[in-house]
N, C-alpha and C positions, 0 to 999 in steps of 0.2 A: 747627781751628775747627768743623768739622762734628761732631766727637766731642763738643766742649763743648756745642754746641747740643742734641744728642741727650741728653746727660747731664743738662742743666738744663731740658729741656723740661717736666718736671712742675711746675717753679716758674712757668713761663709759663702753663700750664694753670690752676694755682691762682690766679694773678693775674686771669686772664680770668673764672674762676668767681666770685671775690670781687667783681669789678665787676658781674657780671651778676645774681647772686642777689638782692642788695637792690633793684636797679633793676626786676627782674621781680616784686617783691613777695613772693618766697618767704620772705624774712626781713625783719623790721622794720628799716628803714634807721636808725631811732634807736638801735638796739642794735648793729647791724653796718653802719656807714656804707660806701658804696662805696669801692673802693680809690683812686679819683681824689680823693675828699674827704679821705681819710687823707693822701694825698701833698700836697694843698694845706695841710693842717694842719701837716705836717712842714716844709714850706717856711716857714710862718709862725713855727714854733718856732725854726727856724734863723736867721731874720732877727732875731727878738727876743733871741736869745742864750741862751734857756732851755736849748736842746739842748746848746750848747757848755759852759755852766757846769756843768750837772748831769752831762753825759757825761764831762767831764774829772774831776769829783769821783769818779765811779764807777770810771773807769779807774785813777786813782791808788790807790784802795783795793784794787782787784782786783789790780793789778800788785804792790803791796807784799805782800799776802797770798800770792799765787801764787809769787813769787820766794822768799819765806821757806820755803814748803812744798817747793819744788824743792831748795833748798840743804840744808835739814835732812833732807828725805825721802831724797834720794840718799845722803847720808852715813850715815844710820841703816840704810837697806836694805843697802848694801854692807858696813857693819861687822857687821850681823847675820849675813850670809853668810860673813864672813871670820873673825870672832872669836866663838867659842862662848859666852863669858860674856855678850856683848852680846845674842846671840840668846836666851839663857835669860832675860835680864831684860826684853827689849822684845817678843819675839815673842808671848807670851801676851796682852799688852796690845793689840797690833795685832789679833790674832784676835778678841778680845772686842769691841773697839770697831768693827771693820769692818762688822758688820751694823747698827750703830746708824744710824738715819736722820740724814742730815747736817743737815737743817733743825731737828732737835731741839737742835742745838748753839746756835742763834741766840739763844733767850731766855737761855740760860746765859751767853753772851758779853756780852749786854747787861747782865745782872745784875752781872757781874764788872767790865766795862770801861766801863759807862755808855752814853750815847746818841751819843757822837761817833764819829770815824773808827776809833778803836782797836777797838771791838766788831766793826765790819765787817771789818777786816783780820784779826782773830783768828778770826772765823767762816770766812772764806775759807781761812786758813792751816790750821786744824784739819780742815776738811772736805776739803781737797785733799791733806793730808799722807799719809793712808793709801794712796791709789792710787799715789803716788810711792814710798812705802816698799816696798810689795809688789812693784811693778814692778822696782825696783832689787834687792830681795832675790832674786826669782826669776831675774833676769838674772845676778846674781853667783853664785848657787848653781848655775846651769846651765852655767857655764864648763867646758869640757872639761879634765879633769885633765892630759891630755897637754901642753896649753899651759903649765900651771903647772909641771909637772915639767921641761919643756924650759927654761923661764926660770930655774928654780932650778939646773938643771945648768949653765947658762951663767954662774952666779955672781951672779944677781940677788938682792937683799935682799927681805925680805917687803914693804917699802914700795914697792920698784920693781915687784915682781910685781903688787901691788895697783893701782898707777898705770898701768903699761904693758901689763898683760895683762888683769886682771880687769875694770876699768872699761871699756876699749874693747870687750871681748867682750860685756859686758853692756849695751852702749849701745842695741841695738834694744829690749830690754825696758824700759830706763829711759825712753827716748823715748816708748814706747807708754803707760807709766804717766803721764808728764807730759801727754800728749794727753788722757787721760781727766780729769786734774785741770784742764786748761784749760777743757774743757766744763763741768765741775762748778763752776768758779769763778764763771761767769756766773749760774748758777742760785742759788748761795748768796748772792752779793752782792745780786742783785735781790730775793731773798726777805727778806734782812735789811733792805734799804731799804724794802720794802713794809710790813714789820712796824712799824718806827718809825724815822724819819729826817727830817732837815730839808733834805736835798739828795741828789742822785743820781737815776739813772734810775728806780729803784724808787719813790722819793718822787714823781717827776714822773708816773709812770703812776698811782700811787695817788691823787694829788691831782686829776688830770683825771677819773679814774673816779668819785670822790666828787662832783665838780661836774657830772657828766653830759656832759662834753665827750668823747664817745667817739671822735670822729675824732682828737683830739689824743692820747687814751689809746692808741689803736692805732698812732699814729705813734711813740710811745715804745716800744711793744712791737716794732714793725718795726725800729726802730733797734738795739735790743738784739740781735735775731735777726740782723740784717745784720752787726753788728760781730762777733758770735760766729762767724758763718759765715766771714767773711773772715779772722778770726784763726786759725781752723782751717785754711783753705786756705794761709795764710802759714806756719803751723807745719809743714804737710806738705812745703812747699818746703824748710824748714830741716831737716826729717828726711831728705829725699832728699839734701841737701848733706852732712849729717853722716855718712850711711851710704853715701856714694858709693864708699867703698873695697870695699863688698860686691859691686859690679858690678851 
C-alpha cells in the first residue's frame, strides 16, 4: 500500500494543482474548470446515461479492432520469422508502413468504410497491427536455436516446434507488442471519433467542446484516460500471469 501511494503520488499532486490553479485565478476557469466541477459534470453524465452509451460504443469498436490486430498480427509476425517466403512478402510492407503516422489512416478508413463503426474498427485494426507484428516477429526470430534443435531431435514436427517452442519463447515480446497496441488503440479510436462520428467518447468530447461545456468535455477526457490507465494495469496483471513460468 505504501509503495502504491508513493508511486501514484504525482497523480494526487496533479489533482491538487488542477483544483488550485483555476481557483487562484492563474488560469481562466471558463477554459480550465476546477477538478471538482469536472467531477460534478462526470456524475451528471453518468446519471443521464450519456457516459454509458457512448463509452460502450467506443469500447465495442476498440475491442473489435484490437482483437483483430492481435490475432492477425501475432500470426503474421510468427510466420514471418518462421517461413522465409512470408518474410520476403510481408516484411518490406511492414517496414515501409511503420513510420507512417497512425492518425493519417483515419481519413482513408472513413473514405473506404463510411462513417459508421466499420471505419473506427478498421482504423484501430490497422494502427495496432504493426506493433503486434513487429513484436511477434522479433520474439519468434530471437528464439534460441538450441531449443529448436532439441525439439527437432526429440522428433517434433515443424508445427509442433512452432506451437510448443517458438510461440511460448516469443511470448514476452508478443505481449510487449500487444501492450503498445493497447495504448495506441485508445488514441486512434478517440481521434477517429473526434474527426467525424455520431457516438462514442470522441464524439462526446467534441460535442461538449463545441458547445463550450468544458467541464463536461474534461469529464470525457478524464474518463478515457482513466479507462486506458486501468486497462493497462489490468493487462500488466495478465502479462505477469502469462509469464509466471519465467519466475
